[in-house]
Structure formats: C-alpha cells, structure tokens
A tleap script that builds the chain and sets N, CA, C and O, in Angstrom:
source leaprc.protein.ff14SB
mol = sequence {
  NMET ARG ASP GLY TRP LEU TYR THR GLY ASP
  LEU ALA ALA VAL ASP GLU TYR GLY TRP LEU
  VAL ILE ARG GLY ARG SER SER SER PHE VAL
  LYS ILE ALA GLY PHE ARG VAL HIE PRO ALA
  GLU LEU GLU GLU PHE ALA VAL ARG LYS LEU
  GLY ALA SER GLN ALA VAL ALA VAL ALA PHE
  ASP GLY LYS MET GLY THR ARG LEU ALA LEU
  PHE ALA LYS PHE GLU SER GLY LYS VAL PRO
  VAL ILE GLY THR ILE THR ALA THR CYS GLN
  THR SER LEU PRO HIE TYR LEU CPRO
}
set mol.1.N position { -17.551 -55.855 64.342 }
set mol.1.CA position { -17.989 -54.985 65.398 }
set mol.1.C position { -19.191 -55.639 66.070 }
set mol.1.O position { -20.116 -56.103 65.404 }
set mol.2.N position { -19.162 -55.667 67.390 }
set mol.2.CA position { -20.245 -56.275 68.163 }
set mol.2.C position { -20.552 -55.370 69.344 }
set mol.2.O position { -19.671 -55.109 70.163 }
set mol.3.N position { -21.775 -54.889 69.449 }
set mol.3.CA position { -22.206 -54.015 70.542 }
set mol.3.C position { -21.295 -52.799 70.729 }
set mol.3.O position { -21.020 -52.394 71.858 }
set mol.4.N position { -20.831 -52.224 69.627 }
set mol.4.CA position { -19.975 -51.042 69.697 }
set mol.4.C position { -18.510 -51.336 69.928 }
set mol.4.O position { -17.703 -50.408 69.989 }
set mol.5.N position { -18.135 -52.615 70.061 }
set mol.5.CA position { -16.738 -52.996 70.268 }
set mol.5.C position { -16.227 -53.721 69.036 }
set mol.5.O position { -16.908 -54.589 68.491 }
set mol.6.N position { -15.029 -53.365 68.599 }
set mol.6.CA position { -14.388 -54.094 67.517 }
set mol.6.C position { -13.814 -55.386 68.078 }
set mol.6.O position { -13.582 -55.488 69.283 }
set mol.7.N position { -13.587 -56.353 67.236 }
set mol.7.CA position { -12.980 -57.599 67.692 }
set mol.7.C position { -11.560 -57.378 68.212 }
set mol.7.O position { -11.008 -58.240 68.896 }
set mol.8.N position { -10.974 -56.236 67.892 }
set mol.8.CA position { -9.646 -55.881 68.397 }
set mol.8.C position { -9.696 -55.408 69.839 }
set mol.8.O position { -8.656 -55.292 70.486 }
set mol.9.N position { -10.910 -55.127 70.362 }
set mol.9.CA position { -11.037 -54.592 71.709 }
set mol.9.C position { -11.187 -53.087 71.729 }
set mol.9.O position { -11.395 -52.498 72.789 }
set mol.10.N position { -11.084 -52.449 70.554 }
set mol.10.CA position { -11.253 -51.010 70.478 }
set mol.10.C position { -12.735 -50.651 70.496 }
set mol.10.O position { -13.568 -51.384 69.963 }
set mol.11.N position { -13.050 -49.532 71.107 }
set mol.11.CA position { -14.414 -49.014 71.123 }
set mol.11.C position { -14.595 -48.166 69.874 }
set mol.11.O position { -13.809 -47.254 69.620 }
set mol.12.N position { -15.632 -48.463 69.090 }
set mol.12.CA position { -15.829 -47.760 67.827 }
set mol.12.C position { -17.301 -47.458 67.601 }
set mol.12.O position { -18.184 -48.019 68.249 }
set mol.13.N position { -17.533 -46.553 66.660 }
set mol.13.CA position { -18.897 -46.206 66.255 }
set mol.13.C position { -18.865 -45.901 64.772 }
set mol.13.O position { -17.810 -45.608 64.208 }
set mol.14.N position { -20.019 -45.971 64.149 }
set mol.14.CA position { -20.146 -45.596 62.749 }
set mol.14.C position { -20.775 -44.207 62.718 }
set mol.14.O position { -21.841 -43.983 63.291 }
set mol.15.N position { -20.091 -43.265 62.032 }
set mol.15.CA position { -20.608 -41.898 62.008 }
set mol.15.C position { -21.714 -41.741 60.963 }
set mol.15.O position { -22.108 -42.712 60.317 }
set mol.16.N position { -22.206 -40.526 60.803 }
set mol.16.CA position { -23.336 -40.275 59.899 }
set mol.16.C position { -23.004 -40.523 58.434 }
set mol.16.O position { -23.912 -40.636 57.610 }
set mol.17.N position { -21.717 -40.609 58.093 }
set mol.17.CA position { -21.302 -40.866 56.719 }
set mol.17.C position { -20.977 -42.341 56.478 }
set mol.17.O position { -20.606 -42.729 55.371 }
set mol.18.N position { -21.119 -43.152 57.519 }
set mol.18.CA position { -20.811 -44.577 57.395 }
set mol.18.C position { -19.364 -44.925 57.683 }
set mol.18.O position { -18.954 -46.069 57.488 }
set mol.19.N position { -18.578 -43.950 58.148 }
set mol.19.CA position { -17.171 -44.190 58.470 }
set mol.19.C position { -17.062 -44.786 59.869 }
set mol.19.O position { -17.814 -44.417 60.771 }
set mol.20.N position { -16.128 -45.703 60.039 }
set mol.20.CA position { -15.844 -46.283 61.346 }
set mol.20.C position { -14.950 -45.313 62.111 }
set mol.20.O position { -13.887 -44.936 61.616 }
set mol.21.N position { -15.359 -44.905 63.301 }
set mol.21.CA position { -14.616 -43.936 64.109 }
set mol.21.C position { -14.189 -44.621 65.403 }
set mol.21.O position { -15.028 -45.118 66.155 }
set mol.22.N position { -12.884 -44.645 65.658 }
set mol.22.CA position { -12.363 -45.235 66.886 }
set mol.22.C position { -12.590 -44.243 68.027 }
set mol.22.O position { -12.187 -43.083 67.938 }
set mol.23.N position { -13.236 -44.704 69.096 }
set mol.23.CA position { -13.567 -43.848 70.236 }
set mol.23.C position { -12.640 -44.081 71.430 }
set mol.23.O position { -12.504 -43.207 72.286 }
set mol.24.N position { -12.013 -45.230 71.491 }
set mol.24.CA position { -11.136 -45.534 72.616 }
set mol.24.C position { -10.665 -46.971 72.551 }
set mol.24.O position { -10.994 -47.705 71.618 }
set mol.25.N position { -9.900 -47.363 73.539 }
set mol.25.CA position { -9.362 -48.714 73.598 }
set mol.25.C position { -9.751 -49.366 74.915 }
set mol.25.O position { -9.829 -48.704 75.950 }
set mol.26.N position { -9.997 -50.680 74.866 }
set mol.26.CA position { -10.321 -51.407 76.087 }
set mol.26.C position { -9.071 -51.641 76.919 }
set mol.26.O position { -9.146 -51.781 78.139 }
set mol.27.N position { -7.924 -51.682 76.257 }
set mol.27.CA position { -6.656 -51.882 76.945 }
set mol.27.C position { -5.615 -50.998 76.277 }
set mol.27.O position { -5.627 -50.827 75.058 }
set mol.28.N position { -4.729 -50.446 77.063 }
set mol.28.CA position { -3.712 -49.563 76.510 }
set mol.28.C position { -2.546 -50.321 75.892 }
set mol.28.O position { -1.801 -49.749 75.097 }
set mol.29.N position { -2.370 -51.576 76.232 }
set mol.29.CA position { -1.206 -52.320 75.771 }
set mol.29.C position { -1.601 -53.539 74.947 }
set mol.29.O position { -2.663 -54.132 75.136 }
set mol.30.N position { -0.708 -53.888 74.028 }
set mol.30.CA position { -0.826 -55.092 73.215 }
set mol.30.C position { 0.450 -55.877 73.460 }
set mol.30.O position { 1.531 -55.290 73.511 }
set mol.31.N position { 0.352 -57.175 73.612 }
set mol.31.CA position { 1.545 -57.995 73.811 }
set mol.31.C position { 1.998 -58.547 72.460 }
set mol.31.O position { 1.271 -59.296 71.807 }
set mol.32.N position { 3.214 -58.167 72.050 }
set mol.32.CA position { 3.790 -58.600 70.785 }
set mol.32.C position { 5.146 -59.230 71.071 }
set mol.32.O position { 6.043 -58.580 71.607 }
set mol.33.N position { 5.285 -60.495 70.711 }
set mol.33.CA position { 6.540 -61.230 70.906 }
set mol.33.C position { 7.038 -61.111 72.343 }
set mol.33.O position { 8.243 -61.027 72.579 }
set mol.34.N position { 6.116 -61.102 73.298 }
set mol.34.CA position { 6.474 -61.031 74.702 }
set mol.34.C position { 6.707 -59.618 75.224 }
set mol.34.O position { 6.985 -59.438 76.409 }
set mol.35.N position { 6.599 -58.629 74.370 }
set mol.35.CA position { 6.800 -57.237 74.761 }
set mol.35.C position { 5.450 -56.532 74.873 }
set mol.35.O position { 4.560 -56.752 74.051 }
set mol.36.N position { 5.303 -55.687 75.889 }
set mol.36.CA position { 4.092 -54.877 76.028 }
set mol.36.C position { 4.277 -53.607 75.201 }
set mol.36.O position { 5.199 -52.826 75.433 }
set mol.37.N position { 3.395 -53.422 74.247 }
set mol.37.CA position { 3.501 -52.299 73.313 }
set mol.37.C position { 2.245 -51.449 73.419 }
set mol.37.O position { 1.131 -51.971 73.440 }
set mol.38.N position { 2.429 -50.157 73.483 }
set mol.38.CA position { 1.300 -49.232 73.490 }
set mol.38.C position { 1.094 -48.774 72.041 }
set mol.38.O position { 2.000 -48.173 71.465 }
set mol.39.N position { -0.077 -49.040 71.433 }
set mol.39.CA position { -0.308 -48.643 70.044 }
set mol.39.C position { -0.059 -47.154 69.792 }
set mol.39.O position { 0.328 -46.775 68.687 }
set mol.40.N position { -0.275 -46.313 70.793 }
set mol.40.CA position { -0.046 -44.872 70.622 }
set mol.40.C position { 1.409 -44.568 70.290 }
set mol.40.O position { 1.689 -43.568 69.628 }
set mol.41.N position { 2.342 -45.408 70.735 }
set mol.41.CA position { 3.757 -45.190 70.419 }
set mol.41.C position { 3.978 -45.286 68.911 }
set mol.41.O position { 4.710 -44.481 68.336 }
set mol.42.N position { 3.348 -46.269 68.272 }
set mol.42.CA position { 3.479 -46.427 66.829 }
set mol.42.C position { 2.764 -45.289 66.094 }
set mol.42.O position { 3.242 -44.809 65.066 }
set mol.43.N position { 1.638 -44.872 66.618 }
set mol.43.CA position { 0.902 -43.749 66.019 }
set mol.43.C position { 1.737 -42.466 66.082 }
set mol.43.O position { 1.816 -41.723 65.104 }
set mol.44.N position { 2.348 -42.215 67.223 }
set mol.44.CA position { 3.203 -41.031 67.383 }
set mol.44.C position { 4.419 -41.096 66.470 }
set mol.44.O position { 4.844 -40.080 65.921 }
set mol.45.N position { 4.979 -42.295 66.307 }
set mol.45.CA position { 6.114 -42.496 65.406 }
set mol.45.C position { 5.721 -42.118 63.974 }
set mol.45.O position { 6.487 -41.459 63.271 }
set mol.46.N position { 4.529 -42.535 63.549 }
set mol.46.CA position { 4.073 -42.241 62.185 }
set mol.46.C position { 3.951 -40.740 61.951 }
set mol.46.O position { 4.275 -40.250 60.869 }
set mol.47.N position { 3.492 -40.021 62.944 }
set mol.47.CA position { 3.343 -38.564 62.810 }
set mol.47.C position { 4.711 -37.887 62.869 }
set mol.47.O position { 5.018 -37.013 62.058 }
set mol.48.N position { 5.521 -38.297 63.831 }
set mol.48.CA position { 6.821 -37.645 64.069 }
set mol.48.C position { 7.864 -37.995 62.998 }
set mol.48.O position { 8.534 -37.104 62.477 }
set mol.49.N position { 8.004 -39.283 62.666 }
set mol.49.CA position { 9.083 -39.722 61.779 }
set mol.49.C position { 8.667 -39.891 60.318 }
set mol.49.O position { 9.478 -39.702 59.412 }
set mol.50.N position { 7.391 -40.250 60.090 }
set mol.50.CA position { 6.953 -40.498 58.717 }
set mol.50.C position { 6.226 -39.299 58.109 }
set mol.50.O position { 5.991 -39.256 56.902 }
set mol.51.N position { 5.870 -38.325 58.955 }
set mol.51.CA position { 5.199 -37.133 58.461 }
set mol.51.C position { 3.706 -37.292 58.237 }
set mol.51.O position { 3.105 -36.515 57.495 }
set mol.52.N position { 3.097 -38.291 58.870 }
set mol.52.CA position { 1.659 -38.480 58.741 }
set mol.52.C position { 0.921 -37.367 59.476 }
set mol.52.O position { 1.398 -36.871 60.496 }
set mol.53.N position { -0.231 -36.980 58.963 }
set mol.53.CA position { -1.038 -35.978 59.664 }
set mol.53.C position { -1.919 -36.648 60.714 }
set mol.53.O position { -2.266 -36.030 61.720 }
set mol.54.N position { -2.281 -37.909 60.484 }
set mol.54.CA position { -3.052 -38.710 61.436 }
set mol.54.C position { -2.615 -40.151 61.301 }
set mol.54.O position { -2.189 -40.578 60.228 }
set mol.55.N position { -2.717 -40.907 62.392 }
set mol.55.CA position { -2.359 -42.318 62.348 }
set mol.55.C position { -3.113 -43.085 63.424 }
set mol.55.O position { -3.413 -42.550 64.491 }
set mol.56.N position { -3.412 -44.335 63.130 }
set mol.56.CA position { -4.021 -45.218 64.115 }
set mol.56.C position { -3.403 -46.605 63.944 }
set mol.56.O position { -3.253 -47.097 62.826 }
set mol.57.N position { -3.051 -47.220 65.063 }
set mol.57.CA position { -2.496 -48.570 65.063 }
set mol.57.C position { -3.550 -49.509 65.649 }
set mol.57.O position { -4.123 -49.240 66.704 }
set mol.58.N position { -3.794 -50.616 64.944 }
set mol.58.CA position { -4.819 -51.579 65.339 }
set mol.58.C position { -4.182 -52.948 65.479 }
set mol.58.O position { -3.468 -53.399 64.583 }
set mol.59.N position { -4.433 -53.608 66.593 }
set mol.59.CA position { -3.900 -54.957 66.823 }
set mol.59.C position { -4.711 -55.980 66.033 }
set mol.59.O position { -5.924 -55.845 65.872 }
set mol.60.N position { -4.011 -57.008 65.542 }
set mol.60.CA position { -4.678 -58.116 64.869 }
set mol.60.C position { -3.864 -59.381 65.088 }
set mol.60.O position { -2.669 -59.312 65.377 }
set mol.61.N position { -4.500 -60.526 64.953 }
set mol.61.CA position { -3.808 -61.802 65.079 }
set mol.61.C position { -3.396 -62.271 63.698 }
set mol.61.O position { -4.242 -62.538 62.845 }
set mol.62.N position { -2.094 -62.371 63.481 }
set mol.62.CA position { -1.548 -62.801 62.201 }
set mol.62.C position { -0.879 -64.149 62.331 }
set mol.62.O position { -0.990 -64.804 63.368 }
set mol.63.N position { -0.182 -64.573 61.286 }
set mol.63.CA position { 0.516 -65.859 61.268 }
set mol.63.C position { 1.594 -65.940 62.342 }
set mol.63.O position { 1.897 -67.021 62.847 }
set mol.64.N position { 2.175 -64.783 62.690 }
set mol.64.CA position { 3.256 -64.747 63.674 }
set mol.64.C position { 2.767 -64.247 65.027 }
set mol.64.O position { 3.563 -63.736 65.816 }
set mol.65.N position { 1.474 -64.382 65.309 }
set mol.65.CA position { 0.925 -63.919 66.578 }
set mol.65.C position { 0.357 -62.520 66.448 }
set mol.65.O position { 0.082 -62.053 65.343 }
set mol.66.N position { 0.184 -61.862 67.561 }
set mol.66.CA position { -0.392 -60.521 67.563 }
set mol.66.C position { 0.564 -59.525 66.921 }
set mol.66.O position { 1.759 -59.515 67.218 }
set mol.67.N position { 0.035 -58.702 66.052 }
set mol.67.CA position { 0.807 -57.677 65.359 }
set mol.67.C position { 0.006 -56.379 65.390 }
set mol.67.O position { -1.163 -56.375 65.776 }
set mol.68.N position { 0.629 -55.288 64.987 }
set mol.68.CA position { -0.061 -54.005 64.849 }
set mol.68.C position { -0.106 -53.624 63.374 }
set mol.68.O position { 0.898 -53.713 62.667 }
set mol.69.N position { -1.269 -53.203 62.923 }
set mol.69.CA position { -1.408 -52.634 61.579 }
set mol.69.C position { -1.473 -51.121 61.759 }
set mol.69.O position { -2.215 -50.622 62.605 }
set mol.70.N position { -0.706 -50.405 60.972 }
set mol.70.CA position { -0.668 -48.951 61.059 }
set mol.70.C position { -1.390 -48.363 59.854 }
set mol.70.O position { -1.083 -48.686 58.706 }
set mol.71.N position { -2.345 -47.503 60.137 }
set mol.71.CA position { -3.060 -46.776 59.095 }
set mol.71.C position { -2.702 -45.306 59.268 }
set mol.71.O position { -2.916 -44.723 60.331 }
set mol.72.N position { -2.154 -44.713 58.209 }
set mol.72.CA position { -1.688 -43.335 58.305 }
set mol.72.C position { -2.277 -42.498 57.182 }
set mol.72.O position { -2.451 -42.965 56.056 }
set mol.73.N position { -2.580 -41.253 57.516 }
set mol.73.CA position { -3.082 -40.296 56.534 }
set mol.73.C position { -2.001 -39.246 56.314 }
set mol.73.O position { -1.430 -38.712 57.264 }
set mol.74.N position { -1.735 -38.963 55.051 }
set mol.74.CA position { -0.738 -37.961 54.693 }
set mol.74.C position { -1.417 -36.847 53.906 }
set mol.74.O position { -2.388 -37.081 53.186 }
set mol.75.N position { -0.898 -35.651 54.050 }
set mol.75.CA position { -1.411 -34.523 53.287 }
set mol.75.C position { -1.095 -34.745 51.807 }
set mol.75.O position { -0.098 -35.381 51.466 }
set mol.76.N position { -1.933 -34.229 50.954 }
set mol.76.CA position { -1.747 -34.341 49.514 }
set mol.76.C position { -0.365 -33.809 49.121 }
set mol.76.O position { 0.020 -32.715 49.534 }
set mol.77.N position { 0.361 -34.567 48.343 }
set mol.77.CA position { 1.689 -34.163 47.905 }
set mol.77.C position { 2.795 -34.475 48.895 }
set mol.77.O position { 3.967 -34.242 48.599 }
set mol.78.N position { 2.446 -35.003 50.072 }
set mol.78.CA position { 3.457 -35.305 51.093 }
set mol.78.C position { 3.508 -36.797 51.426 }
set mol.78.O position { 4.024 -37.180 52.476 }
set mol.79.N position { 2.981 -37.631 50.544 }
set mol.79.CA position { 2.967 -39.070 50.792 }
set mol.79.C position { 4.337 -39.646 50.444 }
set mol.79.O position { 4.777 -39.554 49.299 }
set mol.80.N position { 5.017 -40.244 51.436 }
set mol.80.CA position { 6.331 -40.821 51.151 }
set mol.80.C position { 6.215 -42.109 50.332 }
set mol.80.O position { 5.168 -42.756 50.313 }
set mol.81.N position { 7.286 -42.457 49.672 }
set mol.81.CA position { 7.354 -43.697 48.906 }
set mol.81.C position { 7.308 -44.867 49.889 }
set mol.81.O position { 7.902 -44.800 50.965 }
set mol.82.N position { 6.606 -45.934 49.518 }
set mol.82.CA position { 6.457 -47.100 50.399 }
set mol.82.C position { 7.820 -47.623 50.855 }
set mol.82.O position { 7.980 -47.990 52.019 }
set mol.83.N position { 8.792 -47.659 49.962 }
set mol.83.CA position { 10.125 -48.130 50.329 }
set mol.83.C position { 10.766 -47.274 51.417 }
set mol.83.O position { 11.487 -47.790 52.271 }
set mol.84.N position { 10.507 -45.983 51.388 }
set mol.84.CA position { 11.024 -45.070 52.408 }
set mol.84.C position { 10.354 -45.342 53.745 }
set mol.84.O position { 11.013 -45.352 54.785 }
set mol.85.N position { 9.047 -45.561 53.718 }
set mol.85.CA position { 8.315 -45.888 54.949 }
set mol.85.C position { 8.865 -47.174 55.551 }
set mol.85.O position { 9.149 -47.237 56.747 }
set mol.86.N position { 9.012 -48.200 54.715 }
set mol.86.CA position { 9.514 -49.497 55.185 }
set mol.86.C position { 10.915 -49.363 55.772 }
set mol.86.O position { 11.185 -49.882 56.855 }
set mol.87.N position { 11.800 -48.675 55.071 }
set mol.87.CA position { 13.182 -48.515 55.541 }
set mol.87.C position { 13.224 -47.744 56.860 }
set mol.87.O position { 13.969 -48.113 57.768 }
set mol.88.N position { 12.435 -46.684 56.972 }
set mol.88.CA position { 12.406 -45.897 58.208 }
set mol.88.C position { 11.908 -46.744 59.370 }
set mol.88.O position { 12.461 -46.682 60.468 }
set mol.89.N position { 10.872 -47.530 59.134 }
set mol.89.CA position { 10.339 -48.403 60.189 }
set mol.89.C position { 11.373 -49.443 60.611 }
set mol.89.O position { 11.576 -49.668 61.804 }
set mol.90.N position { 12.023 -50.074 59.644 }
set mol.90.CA position { 12.990 -51.125 59.960 }
set mol.90.C position { 14.195 -50.606 60.717 }
set mol.90.O position { 14.750 -51.314 61.557 }
set mol.91.N position { 14.607 -49.385 60.432 }
set mol.91.CA position { 15.803 -48.850 61.106 }
set mol.91.C position { 15.487 -48.109 62.396 }
set mol.91.O position { 16.367 -47.946 63.241 }
set mol.92.N position { 14.256 -47.658 62.562 }
set mol.92.CA position { 13.923 -46.825 63.725 }
set mol.92.C position { 13.085 -47.500 64.806 }
set mol.92.O position { 13.088 -47.069 65.958 }
set mol.93.N position { 12.373 -48.552 64.436 }
set mol.93.CA position { 11.492 -49.212 65.411 }
set mol.93.C position { 12.155 -50.440 66.025 }
set mol.93.O position { 13.059 -51.014 65.417 }
set mol.94.N position { 11.730 -50.850 67.205 }
set mol.94.CA position { 12.247 -52.081 67.801 }
set mol.94.C position { 11.985 -53.273 66.874 }
set mol.94.O position { 11.046 -53.242 66.078 }
set mol.95.N position { 12.797 -54.308 66.971 }
set mol.95.CA position { 12.728 -55.444 66.053 }
set mol.95.C position { 11.369 -56.154 66.021 }
set mol.95.O position { 11.042 -56.793 65.021 }
set mol.96.N position { 10.584 -56.057 67.076 }
set mol.96.CA position { 9.309 -56.777 67.117 }
set mol.96.C position { 8.163 -55.977 66.503 }
set mol.96.O position { 7.044 -56.486 66.425 }
set mol.97.N position { 8.405 -54.742 66.065 }
set mol.97.CA position { 7.325 -53.923 65.485 }
set mol.97.C position { 7.268 -53.912 63.955 }
set mol.97.O position { 6.180 -54.106 63.414 }
set mol.98.N position { 8.381 -53.695 63.213 }
set mol.98.CA position { 8.237 -53.575 61.746 }
set mol.98.C position { 7.751 -54.848 61.099 }
set mol.98.O position { 7.584 -54.897 59.880 }
savepdb mol mol.pdb
quit
C-alpha cells in the first residue's frame, strides 16, 4: 500500500482494528488473457452461485499474467467444500477466469 493505494490499483484504508478495507477501484476492468473483466462480476458470482455472504476479487500478476484472486466470506456452517467451489467455478465461469 502506498499513499492509500494498493499495488493492485484499488483504493484502501486501514480501519481502527488494523483491517484493510477496500474503498474503491482505480479502474473498473482488468485485462485477463485479452478479455476485459470486471472484478464485480466474479464477486457477484461468489454470492449468487457459491453462497458467499461477502466477496472481493483482487487483480494480481501471476505466472500466467494478470489473474483475479477471490476472497469470500461464508456464514458459519455454510462453507462449501473446496472441491465443490472449484467444480462450480470450472463449469460456470468463462475459461479465462477459473
């Protein structure tokens, strides 16, 4: 984090408990494998299809170029098995996202 901006381009702040809080994005789109992707689409997918109560997608540069990391919060007792999450993502998301 530098001057309130994450290296991802997201605007963030640290709250009174020391938690990092995302306040906004510098750009609405991330380019992945030549496709323009809106991180909110992945966040909405996590809530709608995976049953997350909250989700945030963060862009990062990986071995295969820019990717999105999804962080999801689930209610106690409603956390799906990792294999179920992976299978749902692979069958429901475009090939450049999972």
